[in-house]
C-alpha positions in Angstrom: -25.0 12.4 7.8 -23.9 9.6 10.1 -20.9 7.6 11.3 -21.3 3.8 11.2 -18.9 1.2 12.7 -18.6 -2.5 12.1 -17.3 -5.3 14.3 -17.3 -8.1 11.7 -14.6 -7.7 9.0 -16.5 -10.0 6.5 -19.7 -8.0 6.8 -17.7 -4.8 6.5 -15.9 -5.9 3.4 -19.2 -7.1 1.8 -20.7 -3.7 2.6 -17.9 -1.4 1.3 -16.4 -3.6 -1.5 -18.7 -2.3 -4.3 -18.0 1.3 -3.3 -14.2 0.8 -3.1 -14.1 -1.2 -6.4 -15.5 1.8 -8.3 -11.9 2.7 -8.4 -10.1 -0.5 -7.5 -6.6 0.7 -8.3 -6.8 3.9 -6.3 -8.3 2.0 -3.4 -6.0 -1.0 -3.7 -4.5 -0.3 -0.2 -7.8 -0.4 1.8 -9.2 -3.2 -0.3 -6.0 -5.3 0.1 -5.9 -4.7 3.8 -9.5 -5.9 4.1 -9.0 -9.0 2.0 -6.0 -9.8 4.2 -8.0 -9.2 7.4 -10.9 -11.4 6.2 -8.5 -14.2 5.2 -7.1 -14.1 8.8 -10.6 -14.1 10.1 -11.5 -17.2 8.1 -8.4 -19.0 9.2 -9.3 -18.3 12.9 -6.3 -16.0 13.5 -6.2 -13.4 16.2 -7.2 -10.0 14.6 -6.7 -7.7 17.5 -8.7 -4.5 17.9 -9.9 -3.1 14.6 -11.7 0.1 13.7 -13.9 -0.3 10.6 -16.5 2.2 9.5 -18.2 4.5 7.1 -19.5 8.0 6.9 -22.8 8.0 5.1 -25.2 10.6 3.7 -28.7 9.8 2.4 -28.0 6.1 2.6 -24.9 6.3 0.5 -21.3 5.7 1.5 -19.2 8.8 1.3 -16.1 7.8 3.2 -14.5 4.5 4.5 -12.1 4.4 7.4 -10.0 1.5 8.6 -7.4 1.2 11.4 -5.4 -1.8 12.6 -3.9 -0.3 15.8 -1.2 0.8 16.3 -1.0 1.7 12.6 -2.3 4.9 11.0 -5.9 5.5 10.0 -6.6 4.7 6.4 -9.2 6.8 4.5 -10.9 6.0 1.2 -13.6 7.9 -0.7 -14.4 9.3 -4.1 -12.2 12.3 -5.0 -15.2 14.7 -4.9 -15.9 14.4 -1.2 -17.2 17.6 0.2 -15.4 19.7 2.8 -18.5 19.4 5.0 -18.4 15.6 5.0 -14.7 15.6 5.8 -15.2 18.1 8.7 -18.0 15.9 10.0 -15.8 12.8 9.8 -12.9 14.6 11.5 -15.0 15.9 14.4 -16.7 12.6 15.0 -13.5 10.5 14.9 -11.5 13.0 16.9 -14.0 12.8 19.8 -13.9 9.0 20.0 -10.5 7.9 18.8 -6.8 8.8 19.0 -4.7 8.1 15.9 -0.9 8.1 15.4 -1.5 9.4 11.8 -3.6 9.2 8.7 -3.0 8.2 5.1 -5.1 8.1 1.9 -5.8 10.2 -1.2 -4.0 13.5 -0.9 -6.9 16.0 -1.1 -8.9 14.1 1.4 -6.1 13.5 3.9 -5.0 17.2 3.7 -8.4 18.4 4.8 -9.1 15.6 7.3 -5.7 15.9 9.1 -6.0 19.7 9.3 -9.4 19.5 10.9 -8.5 16.5 13.1 -5.6 18.5 14.6 -7.8 21.5 15.3 -10.2 19.3 17.3 -7.4 17.4 19.0 -5.1 20.4 19.5 -2.2 18.5 18.0 0.3 19.1 15.1 0.6 17.2 11.9 3.9 16.2 10.2 4.2 15.2 6.6 5.6 11.7 6.6 5.4 10.7 2.9 4.1 12.1 -0.4 3.4 9.3 -2.8 1.9 8.6 -6.3 -0.3 5.6 -7.1 0.3 4.0 -10.4 -1.7 1.4 -12.4 -0.3 -0.9 -15.2 -2.6 -2.8 -17.6 0.0 -3.7 -20.2 3.8 -3.9 -19.9 5.7 -1.7 -22.3 8.8 -3.6 -23.6 12.2 -2.2 -22.4 15.7 -2.7 -23.7 17.4 -5.9 -22.8 19.0 -6.2 -19.4 21.3 -9.2 -18.5 19.8 -11.6 -16.1 16.5 -13.3 -15.3 13.6 -13.2 -12.8 13.2 -16.0 -10.3 11.1 -16.7 -7.2 12.8 -16.2 -3.8 13.7 -19.5 -2.1 14.6 -20.6 1.4 18.3 -20.1 0.7 17.6 -16.4 0.1 16.1 -15.8 3.6 19.1 -13.9 5.0 19.6 -11.8 1.9 16.0 -10.8 1.8 16.1 -10.0 5.5 19.0 -7.6 5.0 17.4 -5.9 2.0 14.0 -5.6 3.6 15.7 -3.9 6.5 17.6 -1.5 4.2 14.4 -0.8 2.3 12.5 0.0 5.4 15.2 2.3 6.6 15.1 4.2 3.3 11.3 4.6 3.6 11.7 6.1 7.1 9.9 3.2 8.8 12.8 1.0 10.0 12.0 -2.6 10.8 13.8 -4.4 13.7 15.9 -7.4 13.0 13.1 -9.7 14.1 10.5 -7.9 11.9 12.8 -8.1 8.9 13.4 -11.7 9.4 9.7 -12.5 9.9 8.8 -10.6 6.8 11.6 -12.4 4.8 10.2 -15.8 5.8 6.6 -14.6 5.0 7.6 -13.5 1.5 9.3 -16.8 0.8 6.6 -19.0 2.4 3.8 -17.3 0.6 5.8 -17.2 -2.7 5.4 -13.5 -3.2 9.0 -12.3 -3.6 10.8 -12.2 -6.9 14.6 -11.7 -7.4 16.5 -10.5 -10.5 19.6 -12.7 -10.8 22.6 -12.0 -13.1 25.5 -14.5 -13.5 24.4 -16.2 -10.3 24.3 -13.0 -8.3 21.0 -11.6 -6.9 20.9 -7.8 -7.8 17.3 -6.6 -7.2 14.1 -7.7 -5.5 10.4 -7.0 -5.7 7.4 -8.4 -3.9 3.7 -8.9 -4.5 1.2 -7.8 -1.8 -2.4 -7.0 -1.1 -4.2 -8.7 -4.0 -7.7 -7.5 -4.7 -10.4 -9.0 -6.9 -8.9 -7.8 -10.2 -5.4 -6.5 -9.4 -2.4 -6.8 -7.1 0.3 -4.5 -5.8 4.1 -4.6 -6.2 6.1 -3.3 -3.3 9.5 -3.7 -1.6 11.3 -2.9 -4.9 14.9 -2.6 -3.9 18.3 -2.6 -5.6 21.4 -2.2 -3.4 23.6 0.8 -4.2 26.4 -1.2 -5.9 23.9 -2.5 -8.5 22.0 0.7 -9.2 21.8 2.4 -12.6 22.2 -0.8 -14.5 18.6 -1.3 -15.4 18.0 -4.1 -12.9 15.0 -2.5 -11.1 13.3 -1.7 -14.4 13.9 -5.2 -15.7 12.7 -7.0 -12.5 9.5 -4.8 -12.1 8.7 -5.2 -15.8 9.2 -9.0 -15.8 7.4 -9.4 -12.5 4.5 -7.2 -13.6 4.1 -9.4 -16.8 4.3 -12.5 -14.7 1.4 -11.2 -12.5 -0.7 -10.3 -15.5 -0.1 -13.7 -17.0 -1.3 -15.2 -13.7 -4.7 -13.6 -14.4 -4.6 -10.2 -12.8 -6.1 -7.5 -14.9 -3.7 -4.8 -13.6 -0.9 -4.1 -11.2 -0.5 -1.1 -8.9 2.4 0.4 -7.0 3.2 3.4 -4.8 6.2 5.6 -5.4 7.8 8.3 -3.3 7.3 11.6 -5.2 10.7 12.8 -3.9 12.4 10.2 -6.0 11.9 11.3 -9.7 14.1 8.4 -10.9 11.8 5.6 -9.7 8.7 7.5 -11.0 10.4 7.8 -14.4 11.3 4.1 -14.4 7.8 2.9 -13.7 6.2 5.1 -16.3 8.6 3.8 -19.0 7.4 0.2 -18.1 3.8 1.2 -18.6 2.6 2.4 -15.2 0.2 5.4 -15.3 -0.7 7.7 -12.4 -4.2 7.2 -10.9 -3.9 9.5 -7.9 -1.7 10.8 -5.2 -1.5 9.5 -1.6 -0.1 11.3 1.4 0.8 10.3 5.0 0.7 12.6 8.0 1.7 11.7 11.6 0.2 13.5 14.6 2.3 14.9 17.3 1.4 16.3 20.7 
């Protein structure tokens, strides 16, 4: 068993892509991150310090790990990874690197974080418990007044406000500057969609981290005064259909398991669970 690291994101993506695409929906986060990093690399943008690597046994990839400091370590593997391999990974990485936290498929991260904290003499704190969903075909829902449209420059300040409120609700609050930058990014890249009813914007969603066959919907937000009117269901259903019509084979999204309402909404639209994801932060 050995730990292998890479300095060239393009070479790393080429090396791990077949492994990750064995379950592209489950691994949409690490794949999407790598596609984004490689795009920046090709554009000559500054990448900063990256940690890209694998744990291998008998010449086969068993685990992929990615970190874009100061963010959490991202782990990806098949769901039958042995405890011995995870312990090897925890020991090796804990000796050489210090991480603020870790995220990935639940069973893997549970074991890795436990062992990592034993080696590092730190504590772990559960930050988020999520479910990963995949949609291949939209299930029709009852009619909701309004229509979907792309976000435009005139929506910048509204998006900025909603992005900030969304980030607060997720427990990872953005600053004013970060929210404004993200709003401009969504509009410039044409990834944000808004549900509008009688000239009033009532819900938003965003496309992020496209992979070879699929893409992810995130930043789904409806302000409290417009909740329970079906706007989130309508916007996500219409946006998902729009993305499938563009040529994607499937859409993925992450939900907070502590919010049964959103999980129920997405399943009615046609999203089906493919796995659970968990986030731990490390303290001390």
